[in-house]
C-alpha positions in Angstrom: -0.1 0.0 0.0 1.4 3.4 -0.8 1.2 6.4 1.5 -1.6 8.1 -0.3 -3.9 5.1 0.1 -3.1 4.9 3.6 -3.8 8.7 3.9 -7.1 8.2 2.3 -8.1 5.2 4.6 -7.4 7.5 7.5 -9.4 10.4 6.2 -12.5 8.3 5.4 -12.0 6.5 8.9 -12.0 10.0 10.6 -14.9 11.2 8.6 -16.8 8.2 9.3 -16.1 8.5 13.1 -17.1 12.0 13.2 -20.4 11.5 11.3 -21.2 8.6 13.6 -20.4 10.6 16.9 -22.7 13.3 15.7 -25.7 11.1 14.7 -25.5 8.1 16.8 -28.2 7.5 19.5 -27.4 8.8 23.0 -28.0 6.3 25.6 -31.0 7.1 27.4 -31.9 10.4 25.7 -35.6 10.8 24.7 -36.1 12.7 21.5 -39.8 14.3 21.7 -41.9 16.0 18.8 -43.4 19.4 19.8 -46.7 17.9 21.2 -45.0 15.5 23.6 -42.3 17.8 24.6 -44.8 20.3 25.7 -47.0 17.6 27.3 -44.1 16.4 29.4 -43.0 19.8 30.4 -46.6 20.7 31.8 -46.7 17.4 33.6 -43.7 16.9 35.5 -41.2 18.9 37.9 -38.4 19.3 35.4 -35.4 21.4 34.3 -35.6 23.1 30.9 -32.5 24.4 29.2 -31.9 26.0 26.3 -28.5 25.3 25.1 -28.1 28.1 22.4 -25.9 31.0 22.5 -27.0 33.9 24.7 -27.7 36.1 21.4 -30.2 33.4 20.1 -31.7 32.9 23.6 -32.6 36.5 23.6 -34.2 36.6 20.2 -36.7 34.2 21.7 -36.7 31.2 24.2 -39.4 28.7 25.7 -40.9 30.0 28.8 -39.1 29.0 31.9 -35.9 28.0 30.0 -32.5 28.7 31.6 -29.8 29.2 29.2 -26.7 27.3 29.4 -25.0 27.3 26.0 -23.4 24.2 24.8 -20.0 26.2 24.5 -20.5 26.6 28.5 -21.9 23.4 29.4 -18.8 21.4 31.0 -18.2 24.4 33.2 -21.9 24.4 34.0 -22.5 20.8 34.9 -23.4 21.5 38.3 -26.4 24.1 37.1 -28.3 21.0 36.2 -30.2 19.1 38.7 -29.8 15.5 39.7 -33.2 14.7 41.0 -35.2 16.0 38.0 -35.8 15.2 34.4 -33.8 17.5 32.0 -35.4 19.0 28.9 -33.0 20.3 26.5 -33.6 22.3 23.0 -31.6 24.4 20.7 -31.8 25.7 17.4 -32.1 22.4 15.2 -31.8 19.6 17.6 -27.8 19.0 17.1 -26.5 20.7 20.0 -29.1 19.6 22.4 -28.3 16.0 21.5 -24.3 17.0 22.1 -25.5 18.5 25.5 -27.4 15.2 26.4 -24.3 13.2 25.5 -22.1 15.4 28.0 -24.7 15.2 30.5 -25.2 11.6 30.3 -21.4 11.1 30.6 -21.4 13.2 33.8 -24.3 10.8 35.3 -27.5 12.6 34.3 -29.9 9.9 33.5 -33.4 11.5 33.1 -32.7 13.3 29.6 -35.0 14.5 26.6 -34.6 16.8 23.8 -36.9 18.6 21.2 -37.0 17.2 17.9 -36.4 19.7 15.3 -36.3 23.4 15.1 -37.2 26.1 17.6 -39.3 27.7 15.1 -41.6 24.5 15.2 -42.3 24.6 18.8 -46.0 25.9 19.1 -46.0 26.7 22.9 -45.3 30.1 24.5 -42.0 31.7 23.3 -40.7 34.8 25.4 -38.7 37.6 23.7 
């Protein structure tokens, strides 16, 4: 095998790992569509976190949400409760899924996130 073949194999393997790590299921994470997300938020004593950046949060967020950006999450793990379900959302669902992976690795077990884009959320949004 020549060196260009080895390099191509390594690039492909890294790309495949990157894609898998972004889209692989997160253990214990419930993915909820808007109606189910709203229903669970109303029925349970929970913690709702918006993991978007502050400027995105300020443009509009779900009522009752605490802004803990994904970029700050590792330093703010202790802001999340251990004894309540944690509901996450972001702009598209990607950051909330990443946040769930981090929280899961830190021992949080009751995790759910909103499927899809925040603009599809039909509940009350605060601006």
